[in-house]
C-alpha positions as a printed Julia matrix, in Angstrom:
133×3 Matrix{Float64}:
  -0.02   0.04   -0.02
   1.1    3.47   -0.8
   0.97   6.62    1.37
  -0.7    9.84    0.14
   2.31  11.95   -0.89
   1.18  14.62   -3.38
  -1.62  16.21   -5.39
  -1.63  13.36   -7.86
  -2.39  10.85   -5.08
  -5.13  13.08   -3.74
  -6.54  13.39   -7.28
  -6.47   9.64   -7.68
  -8.4    9.3    -4.4
 -11.0   11.92   -5.11
 -11.47  10.65   -8.68
 -11.99   7.07   -7.58
 -14.22   8.06   -4.69
 -16.61  10.1    -6.89
 -16.61   7.39   -9.55
 -18.0    5.09   -6.82
 -20.35   7.82   -5.48
 -21.85   8.41   -8.88
 -22.92   4.68   -9.1
 -24.1    4.44   -5.5
 -27.89   3.89   -5.11
 -28.27   6.51   -2.41
 -25.7    9.18   -3.23
 -25.53   8.76   -7.1
 -28.94  10.4    -7.75
 -28.15  13.31   -5.5
 -24.75  14.03   -7.12
 -25.77  13.25  -10.62
 -28.84  15.49  -10.39
 -26.7   18.45   -9.41
 -23.76  17.94  -11.71
 -23.75  17.3   -15.44
 -21.14  15.09  -17.06
 -19.41  18.24  -18.21
 -19.3   19.7   -14.75
 -17.66  16.69  -13.13
 -14.05  17.27  -14.31
 -13.86  20.81  -12.85
 -15.69  19.64   -9.72
 -13.09  16.86   -9.27
 -10.39  19.47   -9.55
 -12.05  21.65   -6.97
 -12.48  18.82   -4.6
  -8.86  17.85   -5.14
  -7.95  21.45   -4.15
 -10.09  21.03   -1.04
  -8.3   17.84    0.05
  -4.87  19.15   -0.85
  -5.56  22.19    1.38
  -6.89  19.96    4.17
  -4.12  17.33    4.05
  -1.06  19.44    3.06
  -2.04  22.9     4.28
  -1.57  24.39    0.72
  -4.01  27.12    0.38
  -5.41  26.24   -3.07
  -9.09  25.68   -2.37
 -11.55  28.45   -3.01
 -15.18  27.82   -2.21
 -17.87  27.45    0.46
 -18.75  23.81    1.11
 -21.33  24.81    3.74
 -23.17  27.04    1.27
 -23.05  24.29   -1.38
 -24.59  21.73    1.0
 -27.35  24.12    1.97
 -28.18  24.69   -1.75
 -28.21  20.98   -2.42
 -30.44  20.43    0.55
 -32.87  23.09   -0.6
 -32.92  21.6    -4.09
 -33.71  18.22   -2.56
 -36.78  19.81   -0.87
 -34.84  19.65    2.4
 -34.45  15.92    2.0
 -30.75  15.53    2.93
 -30.42  13.2     5.85
 -27.72  11.8     8.18
 -27.91   8.59    6.04
 -26.43  10.56    3.09
 -23.58  11.63    5.18
 -23.04   8.23    6.74
 -22.94   6.55    3.31
 -20.51   9.26    2.11
 -18.2    8.58    5.12
 -18.39   4.8     4.6
 -17.52   5.01    0.92
 -14.76   7.66    1.59
 -13.09   5.4     4.23
 -13.37   2.36    2.03
 -11.96   4.14   -0.96
  -9.0    5.46    1.11
  -8.35   1.99    2.54
  -8.37   0.47   -0.95
  -5.74   2.79   -2.13
  -3.64   4.27    0.68
  -2.36   3.79    4.17
  -0.42   5.94    6.64
  -0.75   9.19    8.51
  -2.38  11.32    5.69
  -4.8    8.48    4.91
  -5.82   8.43    8.52
  -6.07  12.2     8.6
  -8.36  12.21    5.6
 -10.71   9.77    7.35
 -10.59  11.69   10.61
 -11.11  15.07    8.92
 -14.13  13.69    6.91
 -15.78  12.58   10.15
 -15.55  16.09   11.65
 -16.61  17.75    8.4
 -19.65  15.46    7.94
 -20.96  16.24   11.32
 -20.41  19.96   10.85
 -21.93  20.0     7.44
 -25.04  18.16    8.46
 -25.49  20.4    11.53
 -25.04  23.45    9.34
 -27.58  22.27    6.72
 -30.14  21.44    9.45
 -29.66  24.85   11.09
 -30.27  26.61    7.78
 -33.52  24.8     7.07
 -36.88  26.62    7.43
 -38.46  25.64   10.74
 -41.3   23.78    9.05
 -38.68  21.57    7.13
 -36.76  20.35   10.13
 -37.68  16.7    10.06
């Protein structure tokens, strides 16, 4: 097994992960509804930037994940649930474990746990009161 060493490794991880996500019965419809085939390549690059920033501390990511998740939740008629985040986490950890080992692989799994909890809490907080179910 290889360790995550550089941007190419992160891109490999992100690309493989979202290849799996797009085929997943729970997550695939969500992601594929919000991104066209043409939008995926730049989205993969943006997500690679995010994880490069998170894992290596290189400030290359520009964006607002919280705002993006709130928008997706609204477009799903406030139907984003903890199950979505749990599946995302399970697939993320499995993808990491299939490709990498070591400190940065573990950091990517640990960071994803914190991010998922924070993102779901933020999405829920931003819902209209009558949509908090």
